[in-house]
N, C-alpha and C positions, 0 to 999 in steps of 0.2 A: 504494500500500500504506500502510495506517495502522498505527501501533504506538504503544505507550505505554512510557515508561520509569518504572520503579518500583524501590523497594528490594527486594532479593531476599528470598524467604521460605525457610525450611528445606526446603520441598518442592521448591524449584528446584534444589537441589544436584545431583541426578541428571542434569539436562539440561545442565549446564555443561561436563563433559568432552567430549561430542560436539561442542559448539559450538567449543571451543578446538581440537580436532583438525581440524575443518572449516576454521576460519580459518587454521590453519597450512599448509594446502595451497598457499596463495599463495606460500610460500617456494620451491616447485618452479620458479617462474619465474626464480629466481636460482640457477644450478647450484651455486655454492660454499655456498649456504645451504639447499639442498634437503634436507639431513639433518634440518632442523628440522621438516619435514612429518611425519617419522616419530618424532620425539622424544617421550618420555614427557610426559604432562600430569598435573596433579593429578587424583586420583580424586574420586568423589563425597564420600567422607568428608573429604577435605582441603578441598573446596569448602564442605561443611557447617560445618567449623571456621572457615573464612574468613567465612562469613555470620554466624556467631555472634560473631566477634572483630574483624572489620574492617568496611569499608564496601563493600557489593556492590550494584550496580544491575543490572537486567536490562531488555532490550527485549523486549516481548511484542506479538505480533500480536493483532488483534481476536478471532481464533479460539483464543487461549491459547497458541499456539506461541511458545517463546522463540527469539529470533533472534540475541542477542548479550548480552554482559555486560562490566562493568568492575569491577575490584577495586582499592581504594585504602586506604591507611593514613595516619593522622595522626602525623607525625613532626616534633617541634620546630617547631610553628606552621606546618607545611606539610602539605598533602595530597599524598601520593605515589601516583601511579598505578602499580600493580604489573603489571596485565594488562588489556588491552582486546582482546576477541575478538568478531568478528561472523561468523556462519556464511557460508560461501562464497556460497551462493545469495542472500544478502541484502546482500552488500557493495555499496557505491556508492549506497546509498539513503538516506544521512543517519543511519543508526543509530549508527555510531561517533561521529559529531559529537554526537548527542543524548546518548549515554552520557557522553562527556567533559564536556558541558555540565552534566550532573547532578552530576558531581564538583566542577566549578567552583562551582556554585550552593551545594553543601554547604559547601565551603571558605569561601565568602563568608558564609554564615549562621553559621559558627563563628568568623568574623573572623580567619581564618588569613592568613598573609602571602602565600602563594603555593601553586601546584600544580606538582609536579615529576614527572619521569619519566625513564627511559632508553630509548633506541630506536636503530634503525639510521639513520644520518644520510643514507644515499644511496638508500633505497627510497622510492618515491613515496607509499606508504601508511603510512610512518613519519614521519620528521622533517618532510618537506614538508607532510604532513597537519596535524601539530601547529603548524607555523609559520603556516599559514592560520588557525588558531584563536588566534593571538597568542603562542604559546610561542616562546622564544628559546633557541638553543643556548648552552650555557655552556662556558667554557674550564675546564680542570681547576682552575685557581686560583679560579674563581668558584663551583665546585661544593661543596656542603656534604658533610659526612662521609658521610651516608646515601647520597648519590649516588656518591661514591667507592667505598663498600662494594658498592653494587649493580653498578657497572661491573666491579669486581674479581671478583665472584661470577660474572658473565656470562662474563668472559674465562676463568675456571677451568672453566666448562662448555663451552668451545669456541667462543664467539663471537669473531669477529675484532676485536681491539681498535681497529684503525684505522677500522672502520666503525661503531663505537658512539659515542654521545654522550649527554650529560645535557642536559635542557631544563627551563626554568622559565617559568611564567606568573605574573608579579607581580600581586597583587591589591590591594596598598596602596602 
């Protein structure tokens, strides 16, 4: 399967909620996190706003079908990945890796210090995936304020704190 990664257009916003819902089905494999498969995702209007105000890339098959997306924001000389989603039917084909690579490339072009994110430390498609791309888990003492705030927000939304972590890929 061939696909291209490109910056999202406003017309892409409507396709992103179904991708995020499909990607979340993977959480059904972990019973304590299965509730995430049914959790609310941003609607098309929220994705439209993100496309206008943040950095959003999509993976697109040659037939025009969108298969995944990544959303990131520039915070204090760091590009922070807020969301990475790949439709269930297209997982394991390098799409997530290509989307993260687009974020890294943008951060390098902007001469940012690093790329950061928060994730589950123990799910194979989370922290271990990012570790293979060069990200390192941070201790709370190493994490910047935006990472502390992200983790706190996730805990307030019901994420188990002992399973969450912040990660960083240094670029300089």
